[in-house]
Structures are given as C-alpha cells and as structure tokens.
PyMOL Python script that loads the backbone (N, CA, C, O; Angstrom):
from pymol import cmd

cmd.read_pdbstr("""\
ATOM      1  N   UNK A   1      11.965  16.747  -8.024  1.00  0.00           N
ATOM      2  CA  UNK A   1      12.241  15.963  -6.872  1.00  0.00           C
ATOM      3  C   UNK A   1      10.925  15.317  -6.365  1.00  0.00           C
ATOM      4  O   UNK A   1       9.920  16.004  -6.183  1.00  0.00           O
ATOM      5  N   UNK A   2      10.953  13.998  -6.146  1.00  0.00           N
ATOM      6  CA  UNK A   2       9.717  13.362  -5.764  1.00  0.00           C
ATOM      7  C   UNK A   2       9.298  13.660  -4.311  1.00  0.00           C
ATOM      8  O   UNK A   2      10.126  13.891  -3.430  1.00  0.00           O
ATOM      9  N   UNK A   3       8.033  13.643  -4.120  1.00  0.00           N
ATOM     10  CA  UNK A   3       7.489  13.909  -2.807  1.00  0.00           C
ATOM     11  C   UNK A   3       7.673  12.671  -1.921  1.00  0.00           C
ATOM     12  O   UNK A   3       7.353  11.562  -2.350  1.00  0.00           O
ATOM     13  N   UNK A   4       8.171  12.836  -0.716  1.00  0.00           N
ATOM     14  CA  UNK A   4       8.407  11.767   0.199  1.00  0.00           C
ATOM     15  C   UNK A   4       7.240  11.691   1.188  1.00  0.00           C
ATOM     16  O   UNK A   4       7.041  12.604   1.990  1.00  0.00           O
ATOM     17  N   UNK A   5       6.467  10.593   1.127  1.00  0.00           N
ATOM     18  CA  UNK A   5       5.266  10.553   2.006  1.00  0.00           C
ATOM     19  C   UNK A   5       5.690  10.275   3.469  1.00  0.00           C
ATOM     20  O   UNK A   5       6.718   9.647   3.721  1.00  0.00           O
ATOM     21  N   UNK A   6       4.900  10.741   4.385  1.00  0.00           N
ATOM     22  CA  UNK A   6       5.143  10.427   5.807  1.00  0.00           C
ATOM     23  C   UNK A   6       4.659   9.029   6.059  1.00  0.00           C
ATOM     24  O   UNK A   6       3.596   8.653   5.566  1.00  0.00           O
ATOM     25  N   UNK A   7       5.416   8.226   6.828  1.00  0.00           N
ATOM     26  CA  UNK A   7       4.989   6.830   7.074  1.00  0.00           C
ATOM     27  C   UNK A   7       3.681   6.789   7.818  1.00  0.00           C
ATOM     28  O   UNK A   7       3.374   7.654   8.638  1.00  0.00           O
ATOM     29  N   UNK A   8       2.918   5.760   7.510  1.00  0.00           N
ATOM     30  CA  UNK A   8       1.603   5.564   8.152  1.00  0.00           C
ATOM     31  C   UNK A   8       1.798   5.077   9.559  1.00  0.00           C
ATOM     32  O   UNK A   8       2.830   4.495   9.894  1.00  0.00           O
ATOM     33  N   UNK A   9       0.775   5.324  10.407  1.00  0.00           N
ATOM     34  CA  UNK A   9       0.740   4.844  11.776  1.00  0.00           C
ATOM     35  C   UNK A   9      -0.518   4.076  11.948  1.00  0.00           C
ATOM     36  O   UNK A   9      -1.430   4.241  11.138  1.00  0.00           O
ATOM     37  N   UNK A  10      -0.644   3.212  12.983  1.00  0.00           N
ATOM     38  CA  UNK A  10      -1.854   2.456  13.220  1.00  0.00           C
ATOM     39  C   UNK A  10      -3.002   3.437  13.526  1.00  0.00           C
ATOM     40  O   UNK A  10      -4.150   3.184  13.159  1.00  0.00           O
ATOM     41  N   UNK A  11      -2.695   4.521  14.179  1.00  0.00           N
ATOM     42  CA  UNK A  11      -3.776   5.480  14.506  1.00  0.00           C
ATOM     43  C   UNK A  11      -4.355   6.126  13.274  1.00  0.00           C
ATOM     44  O   UNK A  11      -5.567   6.313  13.173  1.00  0.00           O
ATOM     45  N   UNK A  12      -3.457   6.483  12.296  1.00  0.00           N
ATOM     46  CA  UNK A  12      -3.893   7.088  11.073  1.00  0.00           C
ATOM     47  C   UNK A  12      -4.707   6.150  10.233  1.00  0.00           C
ATOM     48  O   UNK A  12      -5.671   6.563   9.589  1.00  0.00           O
ATOM     49  N   UNK A  13      -4.320   4.845  10.229  1.00  0.00           N
ATOM     50  CA  UNK A  13      -5.034   3.868   9.463  1.00  0.00           C
ATOM     51  C   UNK A  13      -6.414   3.597  10.052  1.00  0.00           C
ATOM     52  O   UNK A  13      -7.396   3.540   9.313  1.00  0.00           O
ATOM     53  N   UNK A  14      -6.504   3.429  11.378  1.00  0.00           N
ATOM     54  CA  UNK A  14      -7.763   3.134  11.978  1.00  0.00           C
ATOM     55  C   UNK A  14      -8.748   4.289  11.924  1.00  0.00           C
ATOM     56  O   UNK A  14      -9.962   4.085  11.941  1.00  0.00           O
ATOM     57  N   UNK A  15      -8.204   5.532  11.858  1.00  0.00           N
ATOM     58  CA  UNK A  15      -9.101   6.678  11.792  1.00  0.00           C
ATOM     59  C   UNK A  15      -9.496   7.032  10.379  1.00  0.00           C
ATOM     60  O   UNK A  15     -10.330   7.919  10.200  1.00  0.00           O
ATOM     61  N   UNK A  16      -8.946   6.388   9.363  1.00  0.00           N
ATOM     62  CA  UNK A  16      -9.272   6.667   7.976  1.00  0.00           C
ATOM     63  C   UNK A  16     -10.682   6.193   7.677  1.00  0.00           C
ATOM     64  O   UNK A  16     -10.996   5.009   7.805  1.00  0.00           O
ATOM     65  N   UNK A  17     -11.549   7.158   7.268  1.00  0.00           N
ATOM     66  CA  UNK A  17     -12.944   6.829   6.981  1.00  0.00           C
ATOM     67  C   UNK A  17     -13.200   6.755   5.481  1.00  0.00           C
ATOM     68  O   UNK A  17     -12.540   7.474   4.731  1.00  0.00           O
ATOM     69  N   UNK A  18     -14.088   5.954   5.023  1.00  0.00           N
ATOM     70  CA  UNK A  18     -14.363   5.887   3.540  1.00  0.00           C
ATOM     71  C   UNK A  18     -15.132   7.124   3.129  1.00  0.00           C
ATOM     72  O   UNK A  18     -15.927   7.685   3.883  1.00  0.00           O
ATOM     73  N   UNK A  19     -14.850   7.535   1.861  1.00  0.00           N
ATOM     74  CA  UNK A  19     -15.591   8.618   1.240  1.00  0.00           C
ATOM     75  C   UNK A  19     -16.714   7.996   0.393  1.00  0.00           C
ATOM     76  O   UNK A  19     -16.525   6.947  -0.222  1.00  0.00           O
ATOM     77  N   UNK A  20     -17.847   8.635   0.371  1.00  0.00           N
ATOM     78  CA  UNK A  20     -19.034   8.080  -0.251  1.00  0.00           C
ATOM     79  C   UNK A  20     -18.839   8.031  -1.833  1.00  0.00           C
ATOM     80  O   UNK A  20     -19.360   7.138  -2.500  1.00  0.00           O
ATOM     81  N   UNK A  21     -18.114   8.970  -2.358  1.00  0.00           N
ATOM     82  CA  UNK A  21     -18.023   9.089  -3.826  1.00  0.00           C
ATOM     83  C   UNK A  21     -17.067   8.079  -4.448  1.00  0.00           C
ATOM     84  O   UNK A  21     -17.435   7.364  -5.381  1.00  0.00           O
ATOM     85  N   UNK A  22     -15.861   8.022  -3.942  1.00  0.00           N
ATOM     86  CA  UNK A  22     -14.841   7.205  -4.616  1.00  0.00           C
ATOM     87  C   UNK A  22     -13.803   6.677  -3.643  1.00  0.00           C
ATOM     88  O   UNK A  22     -13.767   7.092  -2.485  1.00  0.00           O
ATOM     89  N   UNK A  23     -12.962   5.766  -4.103  1.00  0.00           N
ATOM     90  CA  UNK A  23     -11.902   5.163  -3.343  1.00  0.00           C
ATOM     91  C   UNK A  23     -10.715   6.136  -3.311  1.00  0.00           C
ATOM     92  O   UNK A  23     -10.566   6.985  -4.189  1.00  0.00           O
ATOM     93  N   UNK A  24      -9.856   5.986  -2.252  1.00  0.00           N
ATOM     94  CA  UNK A  24      -8.637   6.773  -2.239  1.00  0.00           C
ATOM     95  C   UNK A  24      -7.562   5.936  -1.540  1.00  0.00           C
ATOM     96  O   UNK A  24      -7.863   4.909  -0.931  1.00  0.00           O
ATOM     97  N   UNK A  25      -6.291   6.390  -1.636  1.00  0.00           N
ATOM     98  CA  UNK A  25      -5.153   5.635  -1.073  1.00  0.00           C
ATOM     99  C   UNK A  25      -4.417   6.504  -0.075  1.00  0.00           C
ATOM    100  O   UNK A  25      -4.436   7.731  -0.166  1.00  0.00           O
ATOM    101  N   UNK A  26      -3.781   5.868   0.862  1.00  0.00           N
ATOM    102  CA  UNK A  26      -2.844   6.430   1.795  1.00  0.00           C
ATOM    103  C   UNK A  26      -1.483   5.785   1.536  1.00  0.00           C
ATOM    104  O   UNK A  26      -1.368   4.561   1.586  1.00  0.00           O
ATOM    105  N   UNK A  27      -0.441   6.593   1.258  1.00  0.00           N
ATOM    106  CA  UNK A  27       0.817   6.059   0.896  1.00  0.00           C
ATOM    107  C   UNK A  27       1.734   5.953   2.149  1.00  0.00           C
ATOM    108  O   UNK A  27       1.748   6.823   3.020  1.00  0.00           O
ATOM    109  N   UNK A  28       2.503   4.824   2.181  1.00  0.00           N
ATOM    110  CA  UNK A  28       3.433   4.601   3.249  1.00  0.00           C
ATOM    111  C   UNK A  28       4.860   4.789   2.776  1.00  0.00           C
ATOM    112  O   UNK A  28       5.759   4.981   3.594  1.00  0.00           O
ATOM    113  N   UNK A  29       5.089   4.738   1.459  1.00  0.00           N
ATOM    114  CA  UNK A  29       6.397   4.916   0.912  1.00  0.00           C
ATOM    115  C   UNK A  29       6.944   3.610   0.339  1.00  0.00           C
ATOM    116  O   UNK A  29       6.575   2.517   0.768  1.00  0.00           O
ATOM    117  N   UNK A  30       7.849   3.760  -0.659  1.00  0.00           N
ATOM    118  CA  UNK A  30       8.489   2.685  -1.334  1.00  0.00           C
ATOM    119  C   UNK A  30       7.449   1.720  -2.005  1.00  0.00           C
ATOM    120  O   UNK A  30       7.667   0.510  -2.070  1.00  0.00           O
ATOM    121  N   UNK A  31       6.346   2.282  -2.484  1.00  0.00           N
ATOM    122  CA  UNK A  31       5.373   1.473  -3.244  1.00  0.00           C
ATOM    123  C   UNK A  31       4.248   0.879  -2.416  1.00  0.00           C
ATOM    124  O   UNK A  31       3.355   0.254  -2.988  1.00  0.00           O
ATOM    125  N   UNK A  32       4.243   1.038  -1.111  1.00  0.00           N
ATOM    126  CA  UNK A  32       3.225   0.502  -0.272  1.00  0.00           C
ATOM    127  C   UNK A  32       2.088   1.489  -0.094  1.00  0.00           C
ATOM    128  O   UNK A  32       2.310   2.618   0.342  1.00  0.00           O
ATOM    129  N   UNK A  33       0.870   1.076  -0.425  1.00  0.00           N
ATOM    130  CA  UNK A  33      -0.318   1.931  -0.304  1.00  0.00           C
ATOM    131  C   UNK A  33      -1.403   1.178   0.435  1.00  0.00           C
ATOM    132  O   UNK A  33      -1.455  -0.052   0.420  1.00  0.00           O
ATOM    133  N   UNK A  34      -2.267   1.940   1.080  1.00  0.00           N
ATOM    134  CA  UNK A  34      -3.496   1.378   1.698  1.00  0.00           C
ATOM    135  C   UNK A  34      -4.638   1.985   0.972  1.00  0.00           C
ATOM    136  O   UNK A  34      -4.875   3.192   1.030  1.00  0.00           O
ATOM    137  N   UNK A  35      -5.375   1.103   0.257  1.00  0.00           N
ATOM    138  CA  UNK A  35      -6.559   1.529  -0.542  1.00  0.00           C
ATOM    139  C   UNK A  35      -7.789   1.502   0.392  1.00  0.00           C
ATOM    140  O   UNK A  35      -8.150   0.470   0.958  1.00  0.00           O
ATOM    141  N   UNK A  36      -8.412   2.692   0.522  1.00  0.00           N
ATOM    142  CA  UNK A  36      -9.627   2.785   1.301  1.00  0.00           C
ATOM    143  C   UNK A  36     -10.798   2.817   0.326  1.00  0.00           C
ATOM    144  O   UNK A  36     -10.962   3.779  -0.425  1.00  0.00           O
ATOM    145  N   UNK A  37     -11.607   1.767   0.340  1.00  0.00           N
ATOM    146  CA  UNK A  37     -12.696   1.690  -0.611  1.00  0.00           C
ATOM    147  C   UNK A  37     -13.921   2.360  -0.035  1.00  0.00           C
ATOM    148  O   UNK A  37     -14.040   2.532   1.178  1.00  0.00           O
ATOM    149  N   UNK A  38     -14.833   2.738  -0.918  1.00  0.00           N
ATOM    150  CA  UNK A  38     -16.062   3.429  -0.510  1.00  0.00           C
ATOM    151  C   UNK A  38     -16.963   2.555   0.348  1.00  0.00           C
ATOM    152  O   UNK A  38     -17.834   3.055   1.060  1.00  0.00           O
ATOM    153  N   UNK A  39     -16.744   1.231   0.272  1.00  0.00           N
ATOM    154  CA  UNK A  39     -17.530   0.276   1.070  1.00  0.00           C
ATOM    155  C   UNK A  39     -16.971   0.201   2.516  1.00  0.00           C
ATOM    156  O   UNK A  39     -17.622  -0.372   3.389  1.00  0.00           O
ATOM    157  N   UNK A  40     -15.794   0.761   2.770  1.00  0.00           N
ATOM    158  CA  UNK A  40     -15.200   0.707   4.086  1.00  0.00           C
ATOM    159  C   UNK A  40     -14.015  -0.278   4.193  1.00  0.00           C
ATOM    160  O   UNK A  40     -13.306  -0.295   5.199  1.00  0.00           O
ATOM    161  N   UNK A  41     -13.813  -1.092   3.146  1.00  0.00           N
ATOM    162  CA  UNK A  41     -12.685  -2.047   3.201  1.00  0.00           C
ATOM    163  C   UNK A  41     -11.352  -1.328   3.090  1.00  0.00           C
ATOM    164  O   UNK A  41     -11.250  -0.319   2.391  1.00  0.00           O
ATOM    165  N   UNK A  42     -10.363  -1.815   3.746  1.00  0.00           N
ATOM    166  CA  UNK A  42      -9.003  -1.267   3.685  1.00  0.00           C
ATOM    167  C   UNK A  42      -8.056  -2.358   3.190  1.00  0.00           C
ATOM    168  O   UNK A  42      -7.853  -3.370   3.861  1.00  0.00           O
ATOM    169  N   UNK A  43      -7.493  -2.145   2.036  1.00  0.00           N
ATOM    170  CA  UNK A  43      -6.677  -3.199   1.351  1.00  0.00           C
ATOM    171  C   UNK A  43      -5.245  -2.669   1.109  1.00  0.00           C
ATOM    172  O   UNK A  43      -5.054  -1.561   0.607  1.00  0.00           O
ATOM    173  N   UNK A  44      -4.280  -3.469   1.471  1.00  0.00           N
ATOM    174  CA  UNK A  44      -2.890  -3.142   1.233  1.00  0.00           C
ATOM    175  C   UNK A  44      -2.519  -3.419  -0.253  1.00  0.00           C
ATOM    176  O   UNK A  44      -2.902  -4.452  -0.802  1.00  0.00           O
ATOM    177  N   UNK A  45      -1.793  -2.516  -0.874  1.00  0.00           N
ATOM    178  CA  UNK A  45      -1.344  -2.724  -2.244  1.00  0.00           C
ATOM    179  C   UNK A  45       0.133  -2.382  -2.372  1.00  0.00           C
ATOM    180  O   UNK A  45       0.612  -1.450  -1.725  1.00  0.00           O
ATOM    181  N   UNK A  46       0.859  -3.123  -3.200  1.00  0.00           N
ATOM    182  CA  UNK A  46       2.246  -2.862  -3.455  1.00  0.00           C
ATOM    183  C   UNK A  46       2.357  -2.512  -4.985  1.00  0.00           C
ATOM    184  O   UNK A  46       2.051  -3.328  -5.854  1.00  0.00           O
ATOM    185  N   UNK A  47       2.798  -1.287  -5.246  1.00  0.00           N
ATOM    186  CA  UNK A  47       2.940  -0.802  -6.612  1.00  0.00           C
ATOM    187  C   UNK A  47       4.399  -0.806  -6.998  1.00  0.00           C
ATOM    188  O   UNK A  47       5.251  -0.300  -6.267  1.00  0.00           O
ATOM    189  N   UNK A  48       4.690  -1.398  -8.186  1.00  0.00           N
ATOM    190  CA  UNK A  48       6.103  -1.523  -8.583  1.00  0.00           C
ATOM    191  C   UNK A  48       6.217  -1.501 -10.141  1.00  0.00           C
ATOM    192  O   UNK A  48       5.204  -1.600 -10.834  1.00  0.00           O
ATOM    193  N   UNK A  49       7.408  -1.376 -10.659  1.00  0.00           N
ATOM    194  CA  UNK A  49       7.660  -1.381 -12.064  1.00  0.00           C
ATOM    195  C   UNK A  49       8.197  -2.801 -12.373  1.00  0.00           C
ATOM    196  O   UNK A  49       9.159  -3.272 -11.768  1.00  0.00           O
ATOM    197  N   UNK A  50       7.539  -3.441 -13.325  1.00  0.00           N
ATOM    198  CA  UNK A  50       8.006  -4.801 -13.718  1.00  0.00           C
ATOM    199  C   UNK A  50       9.360  -4.753 -14.401  1.00  0.00           C
ATOM    200  O   UNK A  50       9.543  -3.960 -15.324  1.00  0.00           O
ATOM    201  N   UNK A  51      10.315  -5.572 -13.983  1.00  0.00           N
ATOM    202  CA  UNK A  51      11.643  -5.488 -14.599  1.00  0.00           C
ATOM    203  C   UNK A  51      11.643  -6.028 -16.088  1.00  0.00           C
ATOM    204  O   UNK A  51      12.503  -5.658 -16.888  1.00  0.00           O
ATOM    205  N   UNK A  52      10.685  -6.880 -16.408  1.00  0.00           N
ATOM    206  CA  UNK A  52      10.634  -7.452 -17.735  1.00  0.00           C
ATOM    207  C   UNK A  52       9.927  -6.547 -18.720  1.00  0.00           C
ATOM    208  O   UNK A  52      10.461  -6.269 -19.794  1.00  0.00           O
ATOM    209  N   UNK A  53       8.724  -6.074 -18.375  1.00  0.00           N
ATOM    210  CA  UNK A  53       7.910  -5.275 -19.304  1.00  0.00           C
ATOM    211  C   UNK A  53       8.070  -3.772 -19.094  1.00  0.00           C
ATOM    212  O   UNK A  53       7.611  -2.981 -19.918  1.00  0.00           O
ATOM    213  N   UNK A  54       8.716  -3.374 -18.001  1.00  0.00           N
ATOM    214  CA  UNK A  54       8.858  -1.949 -17.638  1.00  0.00           C
ATOM    215  C   UNK A  54       7.557  -1.232 -17.503  1.00  0.00           C
ATOM    216  O   UNK A  54       7.495  -0.022 -17.725  1.00  0.00           O
ATOM    217  N   UNK A  55       6.508  -1.938 -17.146  1.00  0.00           N
ATOM    218  CA  UNK A  55       5.194  -1.356 -16.895  1.00  0.00           C
ATOM    219  C   UNK A  55       4.900  -1.354 -15.400  1.00  0.00           C
ATOM    220  O   UNK A  55       5.462  -2.125 -14.622  1.00  0.00           O
ATOM    221  N   UNK A  56       3.994  -0.455 -15.040  1.00  0.00           N
ATOM    222  CA  UNK A  56       3.614  -0.337 -13.631  1.00  0.00           C
ATOM    223  C   UNK A  56       2.647  -1.439 -13.279  1.00  0.00           C
ATOM    224  O   UNK A  56       1.665  -1.647 -13.991  1.00  0.00           O
ATOM    225  N   UNK A  57       2.909  -2.176 -12.156  1.00  0.00           N
ATOM    226  CA  UNK A  57       2.101  -3.301 -11.723  1.00  0.00           C
ATOM    227  C   UNK A  57       1.633  -3.026 -10.280  1.00  0.00           C
ATOM    228  O   UNK A  57       2.238  -2.260  -9.529  1.00  0.00           O
ATOM    229  N   UNK A  58       0.527  -3.694  -9.943  1.00  0.00           N
ATOM    230  CA  UNK A  58      -0.058  -3.541  -8.601  1.00  0.00           C
ATOM    231  C   UNK A  58      -0.311  -4.924  -8.024  1.00  0.00           C
ATOM    232  O   UNK A  58      -0.911  -5.768  -8.689  1.00  0.00           O
ATOM    233  N   UNK A  59       0.134  -5.168  -6.799  1.00  0.00           N
ATOM    234  CA  UNK A  59      -0.075  -6.429  -6.180  1.00  0.00           C
ATOM    235  C   UNK A  59      -0.821  -6.234  -4.863  1.00  0.00           C
ATOM    236  O   UNK A  59      -0.429  -5.397  -4.049  1.00  0.00           O
ATOM    237  N   UNK A  60      -1.880  -6.988  -4.648  1.00  0.00           N
ATOM    238  CA  UNK A  60      -2.634  -6.882  -3.419  1.00  0.00           C
ATOM    239  C   UNK A  60      -1.978  -7.748  -2.298  1.00  0.00           C
ATOM    240  O   UNK A  60      -1.588  -8.894  -2.525  1.00  0.00           O
ATOM    241  N   UNK A  61      -1.877  -7.167  -1.116  1.00  0.00           N
ATOM    242  CA  UNK A  61      -1.229  -7.906  -0.010  1.00  0.00           C
ATOM    243  C   UNK A  61      -2.211  -8.382   1.074  1.00  0.00           C
ATOM    244  O   UNK A  61      -1.807  -9.094   1.993  1.00  0.00           O
ATOM    245  N   UNK A  62      -3.448  -8.013   0.980  1.00  0.00           N
ATOM    246  CA  UNK A  62      -4.466  -8.421   1.982  1.00  0.00           C
ATOM    247  C   UNK A  62      -5.184  -7.247   2.570  1.00  0.00           C
ATOM    248  O   UNK A  62      -4.861  -6.096   2.276  1.00  0.00           O
ATOM    249  N   UNK A  63      -6.148  -7.528   3.392  1.00  0.00           N
ATOM    250  CA  UNK A  63      -6.940  -6.484   3.986  1.00  0.00           C
ATOM    251  C   UNK A  63      -6.281  -6.041   5.324  1.00  0.00           C
ATOM    252  O   UNK A  63      -5.475  -6.771   5.901  1.00  0.00           O
ATOM    253  N   UNK A  64      -6.647  -4.830   5.793  1.00  0.00           N
ATOM    254  CA  UNK A  64      -5.945  -4.248   6.918  1.00  0.00           C
ATOM    255  C   UNK A  64      -6.048  -4.982   8.258  1.00  0.00           C
ATOM    256  O   UNK A  64      -5.022  -5.192   8.906  1.00  0.00           O
ATOM    257  N   UNK A  65      -7.191  -5.360   8.678  1.00  0.00           N
ATOM    258  CA  UNK A  65      -7.126  -5.992  10.061  1.00  0.00           C
ATOM    259  C   UNK A  65      -6.390  -7.334  10.030  1.00  0.00           C
ATOM    260  O   UNK A  65      -5.769  -7.721  11.020  1.00  0.00           O
ATOM    261  N   UNK A  66      -6.455  -8.029   8.927  1.00  0.00           N
ATOM    262  CA  UNK A  66      -5.761  -9.350   8.795  1.00  0.00           C
ATOM    263  C   UNK A  66      -4.263  -9.154   8.599  1.00  0.00           C
ATOM    264  O   UNK A  66      -3.465  -9.878   9.194  1.00  0.00           O
ATOM    265  N   UNK A  67      -3.872  -8.190   7.778  1.00  0.00           N
ATOM    266  CA  UNK A  67      -2.420  -7.894   7.535  1.00  0.00           C
ATOM    267  C   UNK A  67      -2.147  -6.587   8.231  1.00  0.00           C
ATOM    268  O   UNK A  67      -2.698  -5.550   7.862  1.00  0.00           O
ATOM    269  N   UNK A  68      -1.309  -6.630   9.225  1.00  0.00           N
ATOM    270  CA  UNK A  68      -0.962  -5.435   9.996  1.00  0.00           C
ATOM    271  C   UNK A  68       0.029  -4.559   9.255  1.00  0.00           C
ATOM    272  O   UNK A  68       0.565  -4.964   8.224  1.00  0.00           O
ATOM    273  N   UNK A  69       0.276  -3.377   9.760  1.00  0.00           N
ATOM    274  CA  UNK A  69       1.192  -2.433   9.155  1.00  0.00           C
ATOM    275  C   UNK A  69       2.595  -2.987   9.134  1.00  0.00           C
ATOM    276  O   UNK A  69       3.312  -2.792   8.153  1.00  0.00           O
ATOM    277  N   UNK A  70       3.019  -3.678  10.193  1.00  0.00           N
ATOM    278  CA  UNK A  70       4.391  -4.241  10.332  1.00  0.00           C
ATOM    279  C   UNK A  70       4.541  -5.349   9.276  1.00  0.00           C
ATOM    280  O   UNK A  70       5.515  -5.372   8.524  1.00  0.00           O
ATOM    281  N   UNK A  71       3.557  -6.271   9.231  1.00  0.00           N
ATOM    282  CA  UNK A  71       3.658  -7.386   8.248  1.00  0.00           C
ATOM    283  C   UNK A  71       3.561  -6.902   6.817  1.00  0.00           C
ATOM    284  O   UNK A  71       4.190  -7.490   5.937  1.00  0.00           O
ATOM    285  N   UNK A  72       2.793  -5.847   6.546  1.00  0.00           N
ATOM    286  CA  UNK A  72       2.737  -5.300   5.173  1.00  0.00           C
ATOM    287  C   UNK A  72       4.135  -4.661   4.779  1.00  0.00           C
ATOM    288  O   UNK A  72       4.572  -4.743   3.631  1.00  0.00           O
ATOM    289  N   UNK A  73       4.764  -4.058   5.745  1.00  0.00           N
ATOM    290  CA  UNK A  73       6.114  -3.473   5.496  1.00  0.00           C
ATOM    291  C   UNK A  73       7.127  -4.629   5.246  1.00  0.00           C
ATOM    292  O   UNK A  73       8.011  -4.501   4.400  1.00  0.00           O
ATOM    293  N   UNK A  74       6.995  -5.694   5.949  1.00  0.00           N
ATOM    294  CA  UNK A  74       7.888  -6.874   5.748  1.00  0.00           C
ATOM    295  C   UNK A  74       7.662  -7.483   4.382  1.00  0.00           C
ATOM    296  O   UNK A  74       8.621  -7.821   3.688  1.00  0.00           O
ATOM    297  N   UNK A  75       6.422  -7.627   3.990  1.00  0.00           N
ATOM    298  CA  UNK A  75       6.136  -8.175   2.632  1.00  0.00           C
ATOM    299  C   UNK A  75       6.655  -7.234   1.571  1.00  0.00           C
ATOM    300  O   UNK A  75       7.172  -7.687   0.550  1.00  0.00           O
ATOM    301  N   UNK A  76       6.530  -5.914   1.786  1.00  0.00           N
ATOM    302  CA  UNK A  76       7.042  -4.912   0.812  1.00  0.00           C
ATOM    303  C   UNK A  76       8.571  -5.073   0.696  1.00  0.00           C
ATOM    304  O   UNK A  76       9.103  -5.087  -0.414  1.00  0.00           O
ATOM    305  N   UNK A  77       9.270  -5.192   1.818  1.00  0.00           N
ATOM    306  CA  UNK A  77      10.724  -5.313   1.724  1.00  0.00           C
ATOM    307  C   UNK A  77      11.157  -6.566   1.073  1.00  0.00           C
ATOM    308  O   UNK A  77      12.152  -6.577   0.348  1.00  0.00           O
ATOM    309  N   UNK A  78      10.425  -7.662   1.313  1.00  0.00           N
ATOM    310  CA  UNK A  78      10.715  -8.923   0.612  1.00  0.00           C
ATOM    311  C   UNK A  78      10.544  -8.817  -0.922  1.00  0.00           C
ATOM    312  O   UNK A  78      11.358  -9.304  -1.706  1.00  0.00           O
ATOM    313  N   UNK A  79       9.453  -8.162  -1.290  1.00  0.00           N
ATOM    314  CA  UNK A  79       9.167  -7.973  -2.708  1.00  0.00           C
ATOM    315  C   UNK A  79      10.205  -7.077  -3.347  1.00  0.00           C
ATOM    316  O   UNK A  79      10.612  -7.342  -4.479  1.00  0.00           O
ATOM    317  N   UNK A  80      10.651  -6.035  -2.679  1.00  0.00           N
ATOM    318  CA  UNK A  80      11.687  -5.160  -3.208  1.00  0.00           C
ATOM    319  C   UNK A  80      12.985  -5.910  -3.368  1.00  0.00           C
ATOM    320  O   UNK A  80      13.709  -5.689  -4.338  1.00  0.00           O
ATOM    321  N   UNK A  81      13.296  -6.790  -2.441  1.00  0.00           N
ATOM    322  CA  UNK A  81      14.511  -7.612  -2.580  1.00  0.00           C
ATOM    323  C   UNK A  81      14.424  -8.533  -3.754  1.00  0.00           C
ATOM    324  O   UNK A  81      15.405  -8.695  -4.480  1.00  0.00           O
ATOM    325  N   UNK A  82      13.230  -9.173  -3.981  1.00  0.00           N
ATOM    326  CA  UNK A  82      13.043 -10.039  -5.124  1.00  0.00           C
ATOM    327  C   UNK A  82      13.176  -9.254  -6.428  1.00  0.00           C
ATOM    328  O   UNK A  82      13.750  -9.742  -7.401  1.00  0.00           O
ATOM    329  N   UNK A  83      12.649  -8.051  -6.436  1.00  0.00           N
ATOM    330  CA  UNK A  83      12.683  -7.223  -7.667  1.00  0.00           C
ATOM    331  C   UNK A  83      14.122  -6.768  -8.003  1.00  0.00           C
ATOM    332  O   UNK A  83      14.486  -6.634  -9.171  1.00  0.00           O
ATOM    333  N   UNK A  84      14.913  -6.538  -6.967  1.00  0.00           N
ATOM    334  CA  UNK A  84      16.289  -6.099  -7.215  1.00  0.00           C
ATOM    335  C   UNK A  84      17.150  -7.245  -7.733  1.00  0.00           C
ATOM    336  O   UNK A  84      18.149  -7.006  -8.411  1.00  0.00           O
ATOM    337  N   UNK A  85      16.780  -8.482  -7.424  1.00  0.00           N
ATOM    338  CA  UNK A  85      17.514  -9.642  -7.938  1.00  0.00           C
ATOM    339  C   UNK A  85      16.997 -10.024  -9.314  1.00  0.00           C
ATOM    340  O   UNK A  85      17.490 -10.979  -9.915  1.00  0.00           O
TER     341      UNK A  85
END
""", "prot")
cmd.dss("prot")
cmd.show_as("cartoon", "prot")
cmd.util.cbc("prot")
cmd.orient("prot")
C-alpha cells in the first residue's frame, strides 16, 4: 500500500531550510514535489509517468515565491487532466 503524504502548507514551505550536504524534496501528493536545494532555492516539480514511453518524467513548474502553493496545485491538476486524455 503506498504511503499517502500529508499536504503541504505555506508555513511548512517557508520554514523549510536547506541542508548543507544535499538537496531534498517535500511531497504534496499526486506527483507534486517541492525541491529544496542546498543553495536555498525552492523549486516546484511535477513527477509523472509518460503515457508513450512508460518512463518516469519530471517537469519543473517554477520557484516557490513566484509560483505559490495554490497555483502549483492548479498546474498539477491541469497536467494530470492532460495526461489522462
């Protein structure tokens, strides 16, 4: 049974600090991740399975202050709709 991540909040995102050694991700669910880089940058990513090649793909949606949590979720839902068609 897959693990269901707890949805992200603005407070959790803004309090996420970079680790000096390596990058890490915070999952929001349904393929939406926030990549926290060691430089301090926060980048939204959408991870999905390509319907043509059946391989895992990653799409960048923008950086956190420019792309908010609500707009990243809207982009994710639009991408999921396109993938289902």
